[in-house]
Structures are given as structure tokens and as C-alpha cells.
N, CA, C and O atoms as CSV, one atom per row, in Angstrom:
chain,resi,resn,atom,element,x,y,z
A,1,MET,N,N,0.849,-1.178,0.000
A,1,MET,CA,C,0.000,0.000,0.000
A,1,MET,C,C,0.893,1.239,0.000
A,1,MET,O,O,1.871,1.321,0.744
A,2,ARG,N,N,0.540,2.182,-0.837
A,2,ARG,CA,C,1.308,3.427,-0.886
A,2,ARG,C,C,1.105,4.192,0.413
A,2,ARG,O,O,0.032,4.166,1.016
A,3,ILE,N,N,2.142,4.855,0.813
A,3,ILE,CA,C,2.080,5.629,2.044
A,3,ILE,C,C,1.081,6.776,1.892
A,3,ILE,O,O,0.931,7.343,0.809
A,4,TRP,N,N,0.403,7.107,2.986
A,4,TRP,CA,C,-0.644,8.118,2.939
A,4,TRP,C,C,-0.087,9.454,2.496
A,4,TRP,O,O,0.971,9.889,2.951
A,5,TRP,N,N,-0.774,10.058,1.655
A,5,TRP,CA,C,-0.400,11.315,1.029
A,5,TRP,C,C,-1.176,12.420,1.684
A,5,TRP,O,O,-2.366,12.199,1.908
A,6,PRO,N,N,-0.663,13.578,2.022
A,6,PRO,CA,C,0.726,13.983,1.884
A,6,PRO,C,C,1.544,13.838,3.160
A,6,PRO,O,O,2.774,13.838,3.104
A,7,GLY,N,N,0.882,13.713,4.313
A,7,GLY,CA,C,1.605,13.730,5.585
A,7,GLY,C,C,2.619,12.633,5.743
A,7,GLY,O,O,3.771,12.899,6.089
A,8,GLU,N,N,2.211,11.387,5.494
A,8,GLU,CA,C,3.139,10.267,5.662
A,8,GLU,C,C,4.217,10.273,4.591
A,8,GLU,O,O,5.359,9.895,4.856
A,9,SER,N,N,3.870,10.691,3.402
A,9,SER,CA,C,4.858,10.749,2.326
A,9,SER,C,C,5.964,11.742,2.677
A,9,SER,O,O,7.148,11.445,2.521
A,10,PHE,N,N,5.572,12.910,3.147
A,10,PHE,CA,C,6.537,13.932,3.543
A,10,PHE,C,C,7.421,13.409,4.668
A,10,PHE,O,O,8.642,13.557,4.618
A,11,ALA,N,N,6.811,12.798,5.684
A,11,ALA,CA,C,7.569,12.267,6.821
A,11,ALA,C,C,8.553,11.199,6.364
A,11,ALA,O,O,9.720,11.206,6.756
A,12,LYS,N,N,8.069,10.279,5.532
A,12,LYS,CA,C,8.927,9.185,5.063
A,12,LYS,C,C,10.136,9.727,4.308
A,12,LYS,O,O,11.258,9.266,4.513
A,13,ASN,N,N,9.906,10.703,3.439
A,13,ASN,CA,C,11.008,11.234,2.646
A,13,ASN,C,C,11.969,12.067,3.479
A,13,ASN,O,O,13.168,12.080,3.198
A,14,LEU,N,N,11.476,12.761,4.494
A,14,LEU,CA,C,12.382,13.466,5.403
A,14,LEU,C,C,13.300,12.485,6.124
A,14,LEU,O,O,14.501,12.727,6.245
A,15,VAL,N,N,12.738,11.385,6.599
A,15,VAL,CA,C,13.538,10.374,7.300
A,15,VAL,C,C,14.588,9.788,6.354
A,15,VAL,O,O,15.757,9.667,6.719
A,16,LEU,N,N,14.170,9.426,5.144
A,16,LEU,CA,C,15.115,8.868,4.172
A,16,LEU,C,C,16.248,9.852,3.888
A,16,LEU,O,O,17.420,9.479,3.918
A,17,LEU,N,N,15.898,11.107,3.613
A,17,LEU,CA,C,16.911,12.112,3.301
A,17,LEU,C,C,17.832,12.373,4.490
A,17,LEU,O,O,19.031,12.585,4.308
A,18,SER,N,N,17.287,12.361,5.700
A,18,SER,CA,C,18.123,12.608,6.880
A,18,SER,C,C,19.121,11.477,7.102
A,18,SER,O,O,20.161,11.679,7.728
A,19,LYS,N,N,18.805,10.283,6.588
A,19,LYS,CA,C,19.713,9.137,6.695
A,19,LYS,C,C,20.654,9.042,5.496
A,19,LYS,O,O,21.475,8.129,5.420
A,20,GLY,N,N,20.534,9.988,4.556
A,20,GLY,CA,C,21.370,9.969,3.370
A,20,GLY,C,C,20.876,9.022,2.291
A,20,GLY,O,O,21.589,8.758,1.323
A,21,ALA,N,N,19.675,8.515,2.447
A,21,ALA,CA,C,19.085,7.593,1.463
A,21,ALA,C,C,18.289,8.389,0.432
A,21,ALA,O,O,17.840,9.500,0.716
A,22,PRO,N,N,18.112,7.826,-0.762
A,22,PRO,CA,C,17.321,8.536,-1.772
A,22,PRO,C,C,15.843,8.572,-1.374
A,22,PRO,O,O,15.325,7.602,-0.821
A,23,PRO,N,N,15.171,9.680,-1.653
A,23,PRO,CA,C,13.747,9.785,-1.341
A,23,PRO,C,C,12.920,8.911,-2.275
A,23,PRO,O,O,13.392,8.485,-3.328
A,24,ASP,N,N,11.695,8.655,-1.877
A,24,ASP,CA,C,10.787,7.828,-2.671
A,24,ASP,C,C,9.404,8.490,-2.706
A,24,ASP,O,O,8.461,7.997,-2.086
A,25,PRO,N,N,9.287,9.608,-3.435
A,25,PRO,CA,C,8.005,10.310,-3.466
A,25,PRO,C,C,6.962,9.549,-4.280
A,25,PRO,O,O,7.309,8.714,-5.115
A,26,PRO,N,N,5.680,9.839,-4.033
A,26,PRO,CA,C,4.625,9.207,-4.828
A,26,PRO,C,C,4.810,9.529,-6.307
A,26,PRO,O,O,5.340,10.582,-6.663
A,27,GLN,N,N,4.372,8.620,-7.154
A,27,GLN,CA,C,4.529,8.801,-8.590
A,27,GLN,C,C,3.166,8.978,-9.238
A,27,GLN,O,O,2.204,8.289,-8.897
A,28,GLY,N,N,3.099,9.919,-10.183
A,28,GLY,CA,C,1.871,10.153,-10.930
A,28,GLY,C,C,1.399,11.583,-10.773
A,28,GLY,O,O,2.021,12.397,-10.091
A,29,SER,N,N,0.285,11.865,-11.421
A,29,SER,CA,C,-0.288,13.200,-11.314
A,29,SER,C,C,-0.854,13.386,-9.914
A,29,SER,O,O,-1.099,12.415,-9.199
A,30,LEU,N,N,-1.057,14.627,-9.533
A,30,LEU,CA,C,-1.629,14.915,-8.225
A,30,LEU,C,C,-2.983,14.229,-8.075
A,30,LEU,O,O,-3.292,13.682,-7.017
A,31,ARG,N,N,-3.774,14.259,-9.115
A,31,ARG,CA,C,-5.094,13.616,-9.096
A,31,ARG,C,C,-4.967,12.103,-8.868
A,31,ARG,O,O,-5.698,11.527,-8.063
A,32,GLU,N,N,-4.030,11.469,-9.587
A,32,GLU,CA,C,-3.827,10.020,-9.446
A,32,GLU,C,C,-3.348,9.655,-8.045
A,32,GLU,O,O,-3.828,8.695,-7.443
A,33,VAL,N,N,-2.406,10.425,-7.541
A,33,VAL,CA,C,-1.844,10.146,-6.224
A,33,VAL,C,C,-2.910,10.333,-5.148
A,33,VAL,O,O,-3.017,9.518,-4.232
A,34,ASN,N,N,-3.694,11.394,-5.254
A,34,ASN,CA,C,-4.774,11.617,-4.287
A,34,ASN,C,C,-5.791,10.485,-4.329
A,34,ASN,O,O,-6.207,9.982,-3.286
A,35,ARG,N,N,-6.189,10.087,-5.526
A,35,ARG,CA,C,-7.183,9.019,-5.681
A,35,ARG,C,C,-6.666,7.715,-5.073
A,35,ARG,O,O,-7.381,7.032,-4.338
A,36,GLU,N,N,-5.430,7.387,-5.386
A,36,GLU,CA,C,-4.825,6.166,-4.854
A,36,GLU,C,C,-4.779,6.202,-3.325
A,36,GLU,O,O,-5.058,5.198,-2.668
A,37,GLY,N,N,-4.429,7.354,-2.764
A,37,GLY,CA,C,-4.377,7.485,-1.312
A,37,GLY,C,C,-5.738,7.319,-0.666
A,37,GLY,O,O,-5.864,6.658,0.364
A,38,VAL,N,N,-6.755,7.917,-1.267
A,38,VAL,CA,C,-8.117,7.797,-0.731
A,38,VAL,C,C,-8.575,6.349,-0.775
A,38,VAL,O,O,-9.124,5.840,0.202
A,39,LEU,N,N,-8.355,5.687,-1.892
A,39,LEU,CA,C,-8.777,4.291,-2.024
A,39,LEU,C,C,-8.044,3.385,-1.038
A,39,LEU,O,O,-8.640,2.467,-0.474
A,40,ALA,N,N,-6.767,3.639,-0.834
A,40,ALA,CA,C,-5.974,2.805,0.072
A,40,ALA,C,C,-6.424,2.946,1.525
A,40,ALA,O,O,-6.274,2.017,2.317
A,41,LEU,N,N,-6.971,4.098,1.868
A,41,LEU,CA,C,-7.348,4.367,3.257
A,41,LEU,C,C,-8.836,4.227,3.519
A,41,LEU,O,O,-9.292,4.439,4.642
A,42,ARG,N,N,-9.580,3.879,2.516
A,42,ARG,CA,C,-11.037,3.853,2.613
A,42,ARG,C,C,-11.549,3.055,3.810
A,42,ARG,O,O,-12.510,3.481,4.451
A,43,GLY,N,N,-10.950,1.927,4.129
A,43,GLY,CA,C,-11.449,1.070,5.197
A,43,GLY,C,C,-10.956,1.426,6.586
A,43,GLY,O,O,-11.322,0.761,7.556
A,44,GLN,N,N,-10.136,2.458,6.706
A,44,GLN,CA,C,-9.577,2.788,8.015
A,44,GLN,C,C,-10.493,3.736,8.784
A,44,GLN,O,O,-11.159,4.597,8.209
A,45,SER,N,N,-10.504,3.549,10.086
A,45,SER,CA,C,-11.337,4.398,10.942
A,45,SER,C,C,-10.683,5.767,11.113
A,45,SER,O,O,-9.504,5.955,10.812
A,46,THR,N,N,-11.467,6.701,11.595
A,46,THR,CA,C,-10.938,8.031,11.884
A,46,THR,C,C,-9.817,7.938,12.912
A,46,THR,O,O,-8.805,8.629,12.789
A,47,ASP,N,N,-9.987,7.091,13.926
A,47,ASP,CA,C,-8.936,6.923,14.943
A,47,ASP,C,C,-7.636,6.410,14.329
A,47,ASP,O,O,-6.556,6.883,14.682
A,48,GLN,N,N,-7.733,5.450,13.418
A,48,GLN,CA,C,-6.532,4.927,12.756
A,48,GLN,C,C,-5.851,6.024,11.945
A,48,GLN,O,O,-4.627,6.151,11.976
A,49,LEU,N,N,-6.629,6.806,11.227
A,49,LEU,CA,C,-6.061,7.880,10.411
A,49,LEU,C,C,-5.388,8.932,11.284
A,49,LEU,O,O,-4.313,9.430,10.950
A,50,ILE,N,N,-6.017,9.263,12.392
A,50,ILE,CA,C,-5.429,10.248,13.304
A,50,ILE,C,C,-4.125,9.724,13.887
A,50,ILE,O,O,-3.158,10.479,13.995
A,51,ARG,N,N,-4.073,8.451,14.266
A,51,ARG,CA,C,-2.824,7.864,14.784
A,51,ARG,C,C,-1.721,7.924,13.729
A,51,ARG,O,O,-0.575,8.249,14.038
A,52,ARG,N,N,-2.074,7.611,12.493
A,52,ARG,CA,C,-1.077,7.654,11.415
A,52,ARG,C,C,-0.566,9.075,11.206
A,52,ARG,O,O,0.633,9.294,11.035
A,53,LEU,N,N,-1.479,10.031,11.222
A,53,LEU,CA,C,-1.080,11.420,11.029
A,53,LEU,C,C,-0.197,11.900,12.183
A,53,LEU,O,O,0.776,12.619,11.954
A,54,ARG,N,N,-0.519,11.515,13.404
A,54,ARG,CA,C,0.303,11.899,14.562
A,54,ARG,C,C,1.701,11.288,14.480
A,54,ARG,O,O,2.694,11.949,14.783
A,55,LYS,N,N,1.769,10.029,14.070
A,55,LYS,CA,C,3.072,9.372,13.918
A,55,LYS,C,C,3.904,10.095,12.860
A,55,LYS,O,O,5.091,10.354,13.061
A,56,ALA,N,N,3.272,10.417,11.738
A,56,ALA,CA,C,3.973,11.144,10.674
A,56,ALA,C,C,4.429,12.509,11.176
A,56,ALA,O,O,5.541,12.942,10.875
A,57,GLN,N,N,3.582,13.182,11.932
A,57,GLN,CA,C,3.930,14.504,12.449
A,57,GLN,C,C,5.149,14.439,13.361
A,57,GLN,O,O,6.002,15.325,13.316
A,58,LYS,N,N,5.238,13.409,14.180
A,58,LYS,CA,C,6.410,13.254,15.059
A,58,LYS,C,C,7.685,13.071,14.240
A,58,LYS,O,O,8.737,13.605,14.592
A,59,LEU,N,N,7.588,12.312,13.142
A,59,LEU,CA,C,8.748,12.120,12.269
A,59,LEU,C,C,9.140,13.432,11.596
A,59,LEU,O,O,10.325,13.739,11.463
A,60,VAL,N,N,8.145,14.200,11.173
A,60,VAL,CA,C,8.420,15.506,10.558
A,60,VAL,C,C,9.130,16.401,11.573
A,60,VAL,O,O,10.161,17.000,11.265
A,61,GLU,N,N,8.579,16.488,12.776
A,61,GLU,CA,C,9.176,17.339,13.814
A,61,GLU,C,C,10.619,16.935,14.119
A,61,GLU,O,O,11.457,17.794,14.393
A,62,ALA,N,N,10.907,15.648,14.074
A,62,ALA,CA,C,12.251,15.158,14.394
A,62,ALA,C,C,13.253,15.412,13.270
A,62,ALA,O,O,14.460,15.397,13.508
A,63,ASN,N,N,12.772,15.645,12.054
A,63,ASN,CA,C,13.689,15.714,10.909
A,63,ASN,C,C,13.627,16.993,10.082
A,63,ASN,O,O,14.539,17.244,9.293
A,64,VAL,N,N,12.606,17.795,10.230
A,64,VAL,CA,C,12.415,18.918,9.316
A,64,VAL,C,C,13.472,20.015,9.465
A,64,VAL,O,O,13.691,20.787,8.532
A,65,PHE,N,N,14.119,20.091,10.606
A,65,PHE,CA,C,15.141,21.122,10.790
A,65,PHE,C,C,16.551,20.629,10.479
A,65,PHE,O,O,17.528,21.329,10.745
A,66,ASN,N,N,16.657,19.432,9.918
A,66,ASN,CA,C,17.949,18.880,9.527
A,66,ASN,C,C,18.487,19.696,8.347
A,66,ASN,O,O,17.949,19.635,7.242
A,67,GLU,N,N,19.537,20.448,8.594
A,67,GLU,CA,C,20.069,21.346,7.569
A,67,GLU,C,C,20.779,20.614,6.439
A,67,GLU,O,O,21.111,21.224,5.422
A,68,CYS,N,N,21.018,19.317,6.601
A,68,CYS,CA,C,21.598,18.529,5.507
A,68,CYS,C,C,20.579,18.328,4.388
A,68,CYS,O,O,20.946,18.053,3.245
A,69,ILE,N,N,19.313,18.466,4.723
A,69,ILE,CA,C,18.248,18.306,3.724
A,69,ILE,C,C,18.023,19.662,3.071
A,69,ILE,O,O,17.589,20.613,3.723
A,70,THR,N,N,18.321,19.742,1.789
A,70,THR,CA,C,18.153,21.019,1.090
A,70,THR,C,C,16.879,21.048,0.257
A,70,THR,O,O,16.192,22.068,0.208
A,71,VAL,N,N,16.559,19.941,-0.394
A,71,VAL,CA,C,15.321,19.877,-1.177
A,71,VAL,C,C,14.633,18.534,-0.935
A,71,VAL,O,O,15.276,17.521,-0.658
A,72,ILE,N,N,13.301,18.562,-1.048
A,72,ILE,CA,C,12.480,17.373,-0.824
A,72,ILE,C,C,11.537,17.234,-2.013
A,72,ILE,O,O,10.810,18.174,-2.332
A,73,PRO,N,N,11.535,16.077,-2.675
A,73,PRO,CA,C,10.609,15.900,-3.794
A,73,PRO,C,C,9.177,15.746,-3.284
A,73,PRO,O,O,8.940,15.112,-2.256
A,74,TYR,N,N,8.237,16.327,-4.004
A,74,TYR,CA,C,6.820,16.265,-3.624
A,74,TYR,C,C,6.151,15.041,-4.229
A,74,TYR,O,O,5.425,14.314,-3.551
A,75,ARG,N,N,6.408,14.826,-5.517
A,75,ARG,CA,C,5.909,13.643,-6.217
A,75,ARG,C,C,6.703,13.503,-7.501
A,75,ARG,O,O,7.383,14.437,-7.926
A,76,LYS,N,N,6.612,12.305,-8.132
A,76,LYS,CA,C,7.301,12.049,-9.404
A,76,LYS,C,C,6.262,11.943,-10.504
A,76,LYS,O,O,5.276,11.243,-10.274
A,77,PRO,N,N,6.367,12.535,-11.626
A,77,PRO,CA,C,7.267,13.659,-11.879
A,77,PRO,C,C,6.734,14.889,-11.157
A,77,PRO,O,O,5.535,14.989,-10.896
A,78,GLY,N,N,7.582,15.783,-10.848
A,78,GLY,CA,C,7.135,16.983,-10.148
A,78,GLY,C,C,8.304,17.808,-9.676
A,78,GLY,O,O,9.460,17.554,-10.014
A,79,THR,N,N,7.972,18.784,-8.899
A,79,THR,CA,C,8.940,19.738,-8.415
A,79,THR,C,C,9.522,19.286,-7.085
A,79,THR,O,O,8.858,18.612,-6.298
A,80,SER,N,N,10.758,19.662,-6.848
A,80,SER,CA,C,11.347,19.498,-5.525
A,80,SER,C,C,11.288,20.849,-4.834
A,80,SER,O,O,11.418,21.892,-5.476
A,81,TYR,N,N,11.092,20.826,-3.529
A,81,TYR,CA,C,10.941,22.053,-2.764
A,81,TYR,C,C,11.951,22.096,-1.632
A,81,TYR,O,O,12.442,21.062,-1.179
A,82,THR,N,N,12.255,23.307,-1.179
A,82,THR,CA,C,13.037,23.443,0.045
A,82,THR,C,C,12.172,22.939,1.197
A,82,THR,O,O,10.979,22.689,1.026
A,83,ARG,N,N,12.781,22.793,2.361
A,83,ARG,CA,C,12.008,22.319,3.516
A,83,ARG,C,C,10.826,23.245,3.799
A,83,ARG,O,O,9.711,22.772,4.021
A,84,LEU,N,N,11.058,24.561,3.794
A,84,LEU,CA,C,9.982,25.516,4.071
A,84,LEU,C,C,8.914,25.471,2.981
A,84,LEU,O,O,7.721,25.443,3.283
A,85,GLN,N,N,9.335,25.463,1.720
A,85,GLN,CA,C,8.357,25.387,0.629
A,85,GLN,C,C,7.526,24.116,0.732
A,85,GLN,O,O,6.312,24.148,0.530
A,86,HIS,N,N,8.169,23.008,1.043
A,86,HIS,CA,C,7.454,21.733,1.133
A,86,HIS,C,C,6.430,21.783,2.263
A,86,HIS,O,O,5.300,21.326,2.091
A,87,LEU,N,N,6.809,22.331,3.411
A,87,LEU,CA,C,5.863,22.470,4.516
A,87,LEU,C,C,4.669,23.332,4.109
A,87,LEU,O,O,3.529,23.026,4.461
A,88,GLU,N,N,4.931,24.400,3.372
A,88,GLU,CA,C,3.840,25.276,2.925
A,88,GLU,C,C,2.916,24.544,1.960
A,88,GLU,O,O,1.696,24.679,2.053
A,89,VAL,N,N,3.479,23.773,1.038
A,89,VAL,CA,C,2.669,23.015,0.079
A,89,VAL,C,C,1.816,21.982,0.805
A,89,VAL,O,O,0.622,21.860,0.533
A,90,VAL,N,N,2.422,21.240,1.725
A,90,VAL,CA,C,1.686,20.208,2.460
A,90,VAL,C,C,0.601,20.849,3.324
A,90,VAL,O,O,-0.523,20.350,3.372
A,91,ALA,N,N,0.923,21.945,4.004
A,91,ALA,CA,C,-0.075,22.625,4.838
A,91,ALA,C,C,-1.249,23.101,3.985
A,91,ALA,O,O,-2.405,22.949,4.379
A,92,HIS,N,N,-0.959,23.668,2.831
A,92,HIS,CA,C,-2.020,24.128,1.923
A,92,HIS,C,C,-2.874,22.958,1.455
A,92,HIS,O,O,-4.098,23.065,1.388
A,93,HIS,N,N,-2.237,21.856,1.137
A,93,HIS,CA,C,-2.944,20.656,0.681
A,93,HIS,C,C,-3.887,20.148,1.779
A,93,HIS,O,O,-5.052,19.848,1.516
A,94,ILE,N,N,-3.379,20.057,2.995
A,94,ILE,CA,C,-4.188,19.572,4.113
A,94,ILE,C,C,-5.329,20.546,4.409
A,94,ILE,O,O,-6.454,20.118,4.663
A,95,GLN,N,N,-5.051,21.845,4.379
A,95,GLN,CA,C,-6.107,22.838,4.606
A,95,GLN,C,C,-7.211,22.711,3.566
A,95,GLN,O,O,-8.394,22.821,3.890
A,96,GLY,N,N,-6.826,22.482,2.324
A,96,GLY,CA,C,-7.823,22.311,1.268
A,96,GLY,C,C,-8.756,21.155,1.560
A,96,GLY,O,O,-9.970,21.266,1.390
A,97,HIS,N,N,-8.182,20.036,2.004
A,97,HIS,CA,C,-9.019,18.880,2.347
A,97,HIS,C,C,-9.875,19.162,3.583
A,97,HIS,O,O,-11.023,18.722,3.655
A,98,PHE,N,N,-9.330,19.887,4.545
A,98,PHE,CA,C,-10.098,20.234,5.739
A,98,PHE,C,C,-11.345,21.023,5.358
A,98,PHE,O,O,-12.451,20.698,5.790
A,99,TRP,N,N,-11.159,22.061,4.547
A,99,TRP,CA,C,-12.305,22.891,4.165
A,99,TRP,C,C,-13.282,22.119,3.287
A,99,TRP,O,O,-14.491,22.335,3.365
A,100,GLU,N,N,-12.770,21.233,2.465
A,100,GLU,CA,C,-13.637,20.393,1.638
A,100,GLU,C,C,-14.506,19.494,2.521
A,100,GLU,O,O,-15.711,19.379,2.299
A,101,MET,N,N,-13.897,18.862,3.514
A,101,MET,CA,C,-14.656,17.986,4.415
A,101,MET,C,C,-15.645,18.785,5.253
A,101,MET,O,O,-16.772,18.341,5.475
A,102,LEU,N,N,-15.237,19.951,5.717
A,102,LEU,CA,C,-16.129,20.790,6.506
A,102,LEU,C,C,-17.339,21.203,5.677
A,102,LEU,O,O,-18.472,21.165,6.157
A,103,GLY,N,N,-17.094,21.597,4.436
A,103,GLY,CA,C,-18.194,21.974,3.549
A,103,GLY,C,C,-19.158,20.826,3.321
A,103,GLY,O,O,-20.373,21.018,3.360
A,104,LYS,N,N,-18.630,19.636,3.082
A,104,LYS,CA,C,-19.490,18.466,2.871
A,104,LYS,C,C,-20.277,18.140,4.134
A,104,LYS,O,O,-21.441,17.746,4.060
A,105,SER,N,N,-19.646,18.304,5.285
A,105,SER,CA,C,-20.328,18.037,6.548
A,105,SER,C,C,-21.477,19.019,6.760
A,105,SER,O,O,-22.559,18.628,7.196
A,106,LEU,N,N,-21.243,20.292,6.451
A,106,LEU,CA,C,-22.296,21.297,6.603
A,106,LEU,C,C,-23.455,21.034,5.656
A,106,LEU,O,O,-24.618,21.170,6.037
A,107,ILE,N,N,-23.139,20.659,4.423
A,107,ILE,CA,C,-24.189,20.351,3.448
A,107,ILE,C,C,-24.996,19.148,3.918
A,107,ILE,O,O,-26.223,19.139,3.822
A,108,LYS,N,N,-24.302,18.133,4.426
A,108,LYS,CA,C,-24.982,16.932,4.915
A,108,LYS,C,C,-25.901,17.274,6.083
A,108,LYS,O,O,-27.032,16.793,6.144
A,109,ASN,N,N,-25.420,18.106,7.011
A,109,ASN,CA,C,-26.227,18.494,8.168
A,109,ASN,C,C,-27.423,19.350,7.772
A,109,ASN,O,O,-28.485,19.244,8.384
A,110,GLU,N,N,-27.265,20.196,6.757
A,110,GLU,CA,C,-28.383,21.014,6.288
A,110,GLU,C,C,-29.466,20.153,5.661
A,110,GLU,O,O,-30.649,20.489,5.720
A,111,ALA,N,N,-29.059,19.037,5.059
A,111,ALA,CA,C,-30.025,18.143,4.409
A,111,ALA,C,C,-30.864,17.392,5.435
A,111,ALA,O,O,-31.957,16.922,5.117
A,112,LEU,N,N,-30.366,17.275,6.656
A,112,LEU,CA,C,-31.099,16.560,7.701
A,112,LEU,C,C,-32.190,17.438,8.177
A,112,LEU,O,O,-32.951,17.050,9.064
């Protein structure tokens, strides 16, 4: 199963780069990678997803300030970003999903 996008992917690649190993970013278009991630996680509970995100966050916190890491690939093919740029891209991506879920939740509640 592909690692959860984008939080776990970012964490995994930070760890690899901090160890001097080559990164392994998701491959494909943003749409393909997102779809694959959603399908892979479909059966997991909210608690499982939150645990995974917390674990990834701890790895990010432990490695994101490693000055040996100069660029981090986001996906293949795609752009590589500095640590700060990558954090901004991931934060924007997560915020987009947050607002999307909130909007769907509000629409669902209005229908009740």
C-alpha cells in the first residue's frame, strides 16, 4: 500500500533524506496520487487515520530542521521544494481537504 499522502509521504522522505538515502516520493499526477491514497485508506477508521497522522507529524518534527536536507521531492514527476516550501505546500494541501470535508459536513447536516 502506498504511504498516505501527503503527511506520511513527507515524513517518510524526510527520514530517508536525513539518513542519506534517496527519497521515494509518490509517482503520478496529483489527481492520481490523491485518488490512490483515498482508495488505500477507505477502510480505516478516523482513529486509525489520526494515529497515522500523529506518527507522521512526530517524524516531521524530528527531521524537518535537519540542515543537511536542502530539497524534498513532492511527487514524481514533479517539483522538488526546500524544507519551508514543502511544509507550505503540504499545509495548503491539508487545509484544502479540511475545508472540503467541513463543507461536505455542513451540506450533509443542512439536508437533515
